[in-house]
C-alpha positions as CSV (number, residue, x, y, z in Angstrom):
1,A,14.3,23.2,1.6
2,G,14.3,23.3,-2.2
3,D,17.7,21.5,-2.5
4,T,18.4,18.5,-4.7
5,I,20.6,15.8,-3.0
6,M,22.5,13.5,-5.4
7,V,23.5,10.3,-3.7
8,L,26.3,8.2,-5.1
9,A,26.1,4.4,-5.5
10,G,26.7,2.5,-2.3
11,T,24.9,1.3,0.8
12,Y,23.9,3.8,3.5
13,N,22.9,2.1,6.7
14,N,20.8,4.7,8.4
15,A,17.2,5.6,8.8
16,I,16.5,9.2,7.8
17,N,13.7,11.7,8.4
18,V,12.8,13.8,5.3
19,N,11.3,16.8,7.1
20,K,11.8,19.5,4.4
21,L,11.0,19.8,0.7
22,V,13.9,18.2,-1.1
23,K,14.7,16.0,-4.0
24,I,16.8,12.9,-3.3
25,I,18.2,11.3,-6.4
26,G,20.4,8.2,-6.4
27,A,22.4,6.1,-8.9
28,G,19.8,3.4,-9.5
29,S,17.4,1.0,-7.8
30,S,19.4,-2.2,-8.5
31,P,21.7,-3.8,-5.9
32,A,24.6,-1.9,-7.6
33,G,22.9,1.4,-7.2
34,T,22.0,3.6,-4.2
35,I,20.8,1.6,-1.2
36,I,19.4,3.2,1.9
37,S,19.1,0.4,4.5
38,S,18.1,-0.1,8.1
39,S,17.5,-3.1,10.4
40,A,16.7,-1.0,13.4
41,G,13.1,-2.3,13.4
42,G,10.4,-0.4,15.3
43,S,7.4,1.6,14.4
44,G,8.8,4.1,11.9
45,G,10.4,3.9,8.5
46,V,13.8,3.7,6.9
47,I,12.6,6.9,5.3
48,Q,10.2,8.8,7.5
49,L,8.0,11.2,5.6
50,S,7.4,14.4,7.5
51,A,7.2,17.2,4.9
52,S,5.1,18.1,1.9
53,G,6.0,19.4,-1.6
54,T,3.9,21.8,-3.7
55,I,2.0,21.3,-6.9
56,S,4.8,22.9,-8.9
57,N,7.7,21.5,-6.8
58,P,6.9,18.1,-5.3
59,I,9.2,16.2,-3.0
60,L,11.0,13.6,-5.2
61,F,12.6,10.2,-4.5
62,K,14.3,8.9,-7.6
63,D,16.7,6.0,-8.6
64,L,16.9,4.6,-5.1
65,R,16.7,1.2,-3.4
66,V,15.3,1.1,0.2
67,Q,15.9,-2.1,2.2
68,N,13.8,-2.4,5.3
69,T,14.1,-5.1,8.0
70,G,11.4,-5.3,10.7
71,M,10.1,-1.7,9.9
72,A,8.5,0.2,7.1
73,G,10.4,1.3,4.0
74,F,8.5,4.7,3.8
75,S,6.3,5.7,6.7
76,V,3.8,8.5,7.3
77,G,3.5,8.5,11.1
78,T,4.2,5.4,13.1
79,M,2.8,1.8,13.2
80,S,-0.6,1.9,14.8
81,G,0.1,5.5,15.7
82,T,-2.4,8.4,15.6
83,T,0.0,11.2,14.7
84,G,-2.4,13.1,12.4
85,T,0.4,13.8,9.9
86,N,-1.0,15.4,6.7
87,L,1.3,15.3,3.6
88,S,0.9,16.2,-0.1
89,Y,2.8,16.3,-3.4
90,I,5.4,13.5,-3.2
91,N,6.7,11.7,-6.3
92,F,8.5,8.3,-6.5
93,D,10.4,7.4,-9.7
94,N,12.3,4.1,-10.0
95,V,12.3,3.4,-6.3
96,Y,12.5,-0.2,-5.2
97,V,11.5,-1.0,-1.6
98,I,12.6,-4.5,-0.8
99,G,11.9,-6.2,2.5
100,T,12.9,-9.6,3.9
101,N,9.5,-11.2,4.4
102,L,10.5,-11.3,8.1
103,N,8.0,-12.3,10.9
104,P,4.7,-11.5,9.1
105,G,2.7,-11.8,12.3
106,T,4.2,-8.6,13.5
107,E,3.0,-6.6,10.5
108,Q,6.2,-4.6,10.8
109,E,7.6,-4.9,7.3
110,R,5.5,-2.5,5.2
111,G,6.8,-1.0,1.9
112,L,4.7,2.1,2.4
113,Y,2.7,2.8,5.6
114,V,0.3,5.5,6.6
115,D,-0.8,5.5,10.2
116,L,-4.3,5.5,11.7
117,T,-5.0,9.2,11.5
118,S,-2.6,10.4,8.9
119,S,-3.3,11.5,5.3
120,L,-1.4,11.4,2.1
121,H,-2.5,13.4,-1.0
122,W,-1.4,13.9,-4.6
123,V,1.3,11.2,-5.0
124,N,2.8,9.9,-8.3
125,I,4.5,6.5,-8.2
126,T,6.2,5.4,-11.4
127,N,8.4,2.3,-12.2
128,C,8.6,1.3,-8.6
129,A,8.5,-1.9,-6.5
130,F,7.2,-2.8,-3.0
131,N,8.3,-6.4,-2.9
132,N,9.1,-9.1,-0.2
133,Q,7.2,-7.2,2.4
134,T,4.6,-8.4,4.9
135,Y,2.4,-5.8,3.2
136,G,3.6,-3.9,0.1
137,W,1.4,-1.0,1.2
138,Y,-0.5,-0.7,4.5
139,L,-2.9,2.3,4.6
140,H,-4.3,2.2,8.2
141,K,-7.6,3.9,9.2
142,H,-9.0,4.7,12.7
143,V,-12.5,3.5,12.9
144,S,-14.0,6.7,14.3
145,G,-15.0,10.2,13.2
146,D,-11.4,10.7,12.1
147,A,-11.3,12.2,8.5
148,S,-7.9,11.0,7.4
149,T,-7.6,9.6,3.9
150,V,-5.2,8.7,1.1
151,D,-6.3,10.2,-2.2
152,N,-5.3,11.4,-5.7
153,I,-2.8,8.6,-6.1
154,N,-1.4,7.7,-9.5
155,V,0.6,4.5,-9.7
156,I,2.2,3.4,-13.0
157,S,4.2,0.3,-13.9
158,T,4.8,-0.7,-10.3
159,Q,5.2,-4.1,-8.6
160,F,3.6,-5.5,-5.5
161,N,5.2,-9.0,-5.6
162,S,6.0,-11.8,-3.1
163,C,4.5,-10.1,-0.1
164,N,3.6,-12.5,2.8
165,L,0.1,-11.4,3.4
166,K,-1.0,-8.7,0.9
167,G,0.5,-6.7,-1.9
168,I,-1.7,-3.8,-0.9
169,Y,-3.9,-3.5,2.1
170,A,-5.9,-0.2,2.1
171,E,-8.4,0.8,4.7
172,K,-8.6,4.3,3.2
173,L,-8.0,5.1,-0.5
174,S,-9.9,7.3,-2.9
175,Q,-9.3,8.9,-6.4
176,A,-6.6,6.3,-7.2
177,T,-5.5,4.8,-10.4
178,F,-3.2,1.8,-10.9
179,N,-2.1,1.4,-14.5
180,D,0.2,-1.4,-15.7
181,C,0.9,-2.7,-12.2
182,Q,1.4,-6.2,-11.0
183,A,0.7,-8.3,-8.0
184,I,2.5,-11.7,-8.4
185,G,2.8,-14.4,-5.7
186,S,1.5,-12.3,-2.8
187,G,-0.6,-13.6,0.1
188,Y,1.3,-16.9,0.3
189,D,2.0,-17.1,4.0
190,Q,0.0,-19.8,5.8
191,S,1.1,-19.0,9.4
192,P,-1.4,-17.2,11.7
193,L,-1.5,-13.5,10.9
194,S,-1.3,-12.4,14.5
195,I,-2.6,-13.3,17.9
196,L,-6.0,-11.9,16.8
197,F,-6.4,-14.4,14.0
198,T,-6.3,-18.1,13.7
199,A,-5.7,-18.6,10.0
200,P,-4.6,-16.5,6.9
201,N,-8.1,-16.7,5.4
202,F,-8.0,-13.4,3.5
203,N,-4.6,-13.2,1.9
204,S,-4.6,-11.4,-1.4
205,G,-2.8,-9.4,-4.1
206,F,-4.8,-6.1,-3.6
207,D,-7.2,-5.9,-0.6
208,I,-9.1,-2.5,-0.7
209,N,-10.9,-2.9,2.6
210,L,-12.3,0.6,3.1
211,K,-13.4,1.8,6.6
212,A,-15.0,4.9,8.2
213,G,-15.4,7.3,5.3
214,N,-16.7,8.0,1.8
215,Y,-14.4,6.7,-1.1
216,S,-14.7,6.9,-4.8
217,N,-13.1,6.5,-8.2
218,L,-10.7,3.5,-8.0
219,Q,-9.3,2.4,-11.3
220,F,-7.3,-0.8,-12.0
221,L,-6.1,-0.6,-15.7
222,N,-3.9,-3.0,-17.6
223,C,-2.9,-4.8,-14.4
224,V,-1.7,-8.4,-13.8
225,F,-2.7,-10.5,-10.8
226,T,-1.0,-13.9,-10.7
227,N,-0.9,-16.6,-8.1
228,N,-2.1,-14.5,-5.2
229,G,-3.8,-15.8,-2.0
230,L,-3.1,-19.4,-2.8
231,G,-4.4,-21.8,-0.1
232,A,-6.3,-19.1,1.8
233,K,-10.0,-19.8,2.4
234,E,-11.0,-16.4,0.9
235,G,-7.8,-15.7,-0.9
236,V,-8.1,-13.4,-3.9
237,G,-6.2,-11.4,-6.6
238,L,-8.2,-8.2,-6.3
239,T,-11.0,-7.4,-3.8
240,V,-12.8,-4.1,-3.0
241,K,-15.2,-3.6,-0.2
242,G,-16.7,-0.9,2.1
243,R,-17.3,-1.9,5.7
244,D,-20.7,-0.4,6.6
245,G,-21.6,-2.4,9.7
246,N,-24.4,-4.5,8.2
247,G,-22.4,-7.6,8.8
248,G,-22.4,-7.1,12.6
249,D,-18.7,-6.3,12.6
250,G,-18.8,-3.1,14.6
251,Y,-18.5,-0.5,11.8
252,G,-22.1,0.7,11.8
253,A,-21.5,3.9,13.7
254,V,-18.9,5.0,11.2
255,P,-19.8,3.2,7.9
256,A,-17.8,3.3,4.7
257,T,-19.2,3.8,1.3
258,V,-17.3,3.2,-2.0
259,S,-18.6,4.1,-5.5
260,G,-17.0,4.1,-8.9
261,V,-14.7,1.0,-9.4
262,T,-13.3,0.2,-12.8
263,V,-11.3,-2.9,-13.7
264,D,-10.3,-2.7,-17.3
265,F,-7.9,-4.8,-19.4
266,C,-6.6,-6.7,-16.4
267,R,-5.4,-10.3,-16.4
268,F,-6.0,-12.8,-13.6
269,T,-4.1,-16.1,-13.6
270,G,-3.9,-18.8,-11.0
271,N,-5.2,-16.8,-8.0
272,E,-7.2,-18.5,-5.3
273,R,-10.0,-16.5,-6.9
274,A,-9.7,-13.6,-9.4
275,V,-12.0,-10.7,-8.2
276,R,-14.3,-10.2,-5.3
277,F,-16.6,-7.2,-4.5
278,G,-17.9,-7.2,-0.9
279,E,-17.0,-9.7,1.7
280,P,-18.1,-13.3,2.4
281,T,-20.7,-13.6,5.3
282,K,-21.2,-9.8,5.4
283,N,-24.1,-7.8,4.1
284,N,-22.2,-4.7,3.1
285,A,-23.9,-2.5,0.5
286,G,-21.0,-1.5,-1.7
287,P,-19.2,-1.0,-3.8
288,L,-21.5,0.7,-6.2
289,N,-21.1,1.7,-9.9
290,V,-18.7,-1.1,-10.7
291,V,-17.4,-1.8,-14.2
292,V,-15.4,-4.8,-15.2
293,K,-14.5,-5.1,-18.9
294,N,-11.9,-6.4,-21.3
295,C,-10.5,-8.7,-18.6
296,S,-9.3,-12.3,-18.7
């Protein structure tokens, strides 16, 4: 714990578990830099996150390229797991997480994944990419009294491009700012999402689909949303909603609320639709206190 690990350029075919406070610094995020790669598949990540940093000494991933096949790039917990992992103070700087767009119906390729009962706090992500995934991010939420959340997230100059279903899919997210980010060409897949769905109606760039909790202060600043959700019945560049159960969808016992959404100086071009608050055919109350300004 406390060490800095410098990783030379090259390809390292091995999934790793970061279970102590370290800094891992590579030789760049390009294909000529430092690549950590795994095609093992399964419910974990190429880099499994199992430790926290501190406010003065965060865990750091810098100048790396992570290539995931049939699994997550970075994972907190396990796919559809209930591990209750609780992590804080992790920074990402020039980290590219590049998938293969493999088998989107499995939902397995996720650039960043947080499981059903796990939490992630105080994360800074700068000059990164979560591209060619099924989901660039998948923040999963147990619809119960579970109090897990993802909060105090600051994302700057980061890509969520060419993801089969959604650049971001967040069922829990609060106190989060996205500045100078982009979602380009995500939500393009027209095959069935899984055995539970019959059509990819809700493909999108960013889908903030909040469940079972109280969420606030989501900011999207200077972002670009281009050609997302094309051909999907309810495809969209950016959507924010809180599932409160009024639509008869089973969330009434543990409703979600969301307040304080700002979309400022963003550009929407060629999406199936640009922005949507709430959800078609549902009678959800939120989000509240929404400001959209200086956008095109």
